[in-house]
C-alpha positions in Angstrom: 291.1 111.7 154.5 287.8 111.0 156.2 286.4 113.7 158.5 284.1 112.0 161.0 281.4 114.5 161.3 277.9 114.4 159.9 276.2 117.8 159.1 273.1 116.5 157.2 270.5 116.7 159.9 267.9 115.0 157.7 269.6 111.6 158.3 268.0 109.4 160.9 270.2 108.9 164.0 270.7 105.2 163.3 271.7 106.0 159.7 274.0 108.8 160.7 275.7 106.5 163.3 276.1 103.8 160.6 277.7 106.3 158.2 280.0 107.6 160.9 281.1 104.1 161.7 281.8 103.4 158.1 283.8 106.5 157.4 285.8 106.4 160.6 286.7 102.7 160.2 288.6 103.5 157.0 292.4 103.5 157.2 293.7 107.0 157.0 296.6 107.8 154.6 299.3 110.5 155.0 302.1 111.1 152.6 305.7 112.1 153.3 308.8 112.7 151.1 312.1 111.8 152.7 314.5 114.7 153.0 318.3 114.6 153.1 318.6 115.3 156.8 316.2 112.4 157.5 318.5 109.6 156.3 321.7 108.1 157.8 325.1 107.7 156.1 323.8 104.6 154.4 320.8 106.4 152.9 318.4 104.7 155.2 315.5 106.5 156.9 316.5 107.3 160.5 314.5 105.3 163.0 313.7 108.6 164.9 312.2 110.0 161.6 310.2 106.9 161.0 308.7 107.2 164.5 308.1 110.8 163.8 306.1 110.0 160.7 303.9 107.5 162.7 303.4 110.1 165.4 302.3 112.7 162.9 299.9 110.3 161.3 298.4 109.4 164.7 298.2 113.1 165.6 296.4 114.1 162.4 294.0 111.1 162.6 293.2 111.9 166.3 292.2 115.4 165.2 289.8 114.0 162.6 288.3 111.6 165.1 287.8 114.4 167.6 290.2 113.1 170.2 293.2 115.3 169.6 295.7 116.4 172.2 294.0 119.8 172.5 290.5 118.2 172.8 291.7 115.9 175.6 293.4 118.8 177.3 290.1 120.6 177.5 289.0 117.7 179.8 292.2 117.7 181.8 293.4 114.6 180.0 296.4 113.7 177.8 297.5 110.8 175.6 300.6 108.9 176.8 302.3 106.5 174.4 302.8 103.3 176.4 304.4 100.9 173.9 305.4 100.9 170.2 306.5 97.9 168.2 308.0 98.2 164.7 308.5 95.4 162.2 310.9 96.8 159.6 311.0 95.2 156.1 313.0 98.0 154.4 314.0 101.5 155.3 313.5 103.8 152.4 316.1 106.4 151.2 316.4 110.0 150.3 313.8 111.4 147.9 311.4 108.4 148.2 307.7 109.2 148.7 306.0 107.0 151.3 302.5 106.7 152.6 301.6 106.0 156.2 298.3 104.3 156.9 296.9 104.3 160.4 293.8 103.2 162.1 292.4 102.4 165.6 292.7 98.7 166.3 290.8 98.2 169.6 290.7 99.1 173.2 290.3 97.7 176.7 289.8 99.3 180.1 293.1 101.2 180.1 294.6 101.1 176.6 293.6 102.5 173.2 295.4 100.6 170.4 296.5 101.9 167.0 298.3 100.3 164.1 300.3 101.6 161.1 301.7 100.6 157.8 304.3 102.5 155.8 304.1 101.8 152.1 306.4 102.7 149.2 305.3 104.2 145.9 304.4 100.8 144.5 302.3 99.9 147.6 304.8 97.5 149.1 304.8 97.4 152.9 308.1 98.9 154.3 307.1 98.9 158.0 304.3 97.5 160.0 303.7 98.9 163.5 301.4 98.8 166.5 301.1 100.9 169.5 299.2 101.2 172.8 298.2 104.5 174.4 297.1 105.4 177.9 295.0 108.4 179.0 296.5 110.4 181.9 295.0 113.0 184.2 297.0 116.2 183.8 296.2 117.4 187.3 296.9 114.2 189.1 299.6 112.8 186.7 297.9 109.4 187.0 296.6 106.9 184.5 292.8 107.2 184.0 290.4 104.7 182.6 289.5 105.4 179.0 286.8 108.0 178.9 283.4 106.8 177.6 283.6 109.0 174.5 286.6 107.0 173.2 284.5 103.9 173.2 282.5 105.3 170.2 285.6 105.2 168.0 285.3 102.2 165.6 288.2 99.9 165.5 289.6 97.4 163.0 290.6 94.1 164.5 294.3 94.1 165.5 296.9 92.1 163.5 298.8 90.9 166.7 301.8 93.1 165.9 302.2 94.7 169.3 304.7 93.0 171.5 303.5 91.6 174.9 306.6 90.1 176.4 308.1 91.6 179.5 311.5 93.2 178.8 313.9 92.2 181.5 317.6 92.9 180.9 319.8 90.5 182.9 323.4 90.6 184.0 326.0 93.2 182.9 325.5 95.3 179.8 327.6 94.6 176.8 327.6 98.3 175.8 326.9 101.5 177.7 326.5 105.2 176.8 325.9 108.3 179.0 324.8 111.6 177.7 322.9 114.8 178.5 319.3 115.8 177.9 319.5 118.9 175.7 317.2 121.9 175.8 316.0 121.1 172.2 315.1 117.5 173.2 312.0 118.8 175.0 308.8 119.1 173.0 305.9 121.5 173.3 304.7 119.8 176.4 308.0 120.2 178.3 309.1 116.6 178.3 311.6 114.6 176.2 309.8 113.5 173.1 309.4 109.7 172.8 311.5 109.6 169.6 314.6 110.2 171.7 314.5 106.9 173.6 315.3 104.9 170.5 318.1 107.3 169.6 319.6 106.9 173.1 319.3 103.1 172.8 321.2 103.0 169.5 323.9 105.4 170.9 325.1 102.6 173.1 325.8 100.2 170.2 329.2 100.1 168.5 329.5 102.0 165.2 330.7 98.8 163.6 327.4 97.1 164.4 325.3 100.1 163.2 327.3 100.3 160.0 327.1 96.6 159.1 323.6 95.6 160.4 320.1 96.6 159.5 317.4 97.1 162.1 314.5 94.7 161.5 312.5 95.0 164.8 312.1 97.7 167.5 310.0 97.4 170.6 309.8 100.3 173.0 308.1 100.2 176.4 307.8 103.7 177.9 308.0 103.8 181.7 308.6 107.4 182.9 308.7 110.9 181.5 311.8 113.1 181.5 311.0 116.7 182.1 314.1 118.5 183.3 317.7 118.8 182.0 319.9 116.0 183.3 321.8 112.9 182.3 320.7 109.5 181.0 322.4 106.2 180.8 321.7 103.8 177.9 322.7 100.2 178.4 322.6 97.4 175.8 322.4 93.7 176.9 323.0 90.9 174.4 319.8 89.0 173.8 319.9 86.9 170.6 319.0 87.8 167.9 319.7 91.4 169.1 319.8 93.5 172.2 317.7 94.5 175.2 318.1 98.1 176.1 317.5 100.1 179.4 317.4 103.8 179.6 317.9 105.2 183.1 317.8 108.7 184.5 321.1 109.3 186.3 319.8 111.7 189.0 317.4 109.2 190.6 318.1 105.9 188.8 314.6 105.7 187.5 314.1 103.5 184.4 312.6 105.7 181.7 312.2 103.1 179.0 313.0 99.5 178.1 313.6 98.4 174.5 314.4 95.4 172.3 316.1 95.6 168.9 316.7 92.9 166.4 319.1 93.0 163.4 320.0 91.4 160.1 
């Protein structure tokens, strides 16, 4: 893992910056071994666990780059995951060791972009993913322009993996599920962790579908946070070759997330 700090003060400023750029632009690799509780009844890595691996890799890399959650909090700022797109080639099973590679892949006025690959022991790509992140003011709970210090982070050109299409479920849902937000669904920041939205989306689908089909694509567009206990409704709308999903908070009918899933 590359630590993006230069302690040799004998380097010229231009040389130091060049070295920082070279080190920081390297893809970072984090290793995981899949545990028994992280696979489903068909010995496939759970989608929520897959998202968790990506989240952990992003977290660790942000620490190394000096833009971690804690470091942003010191400036009254926080990261907010806006969109996540997964392209799934194969879900690994129990006992397999996988490597997650991650790297910054660009930015614009509002969004910082990050991409991922999950590789098996032979180096084959299991999952390719892309994400977009906003910076939010903690005091005002509003989206902020990217701080200037984030513009110094080198970025590898994106691979055009991140979905851009608007997700607009139409008509009546084919399937529907309603359930509670549990106390243990809240993370250390007091809101429902983003992993739960894909879990809720899949809860609406028939077990027969989940047992006989394999997820090949997941796109999640996060809209609102969920802070307090309550109920959510998960609706699934047929949209070939899969479904569009809508997650809504019961209490005020606010849409929390929109998703798309595709299957084989």
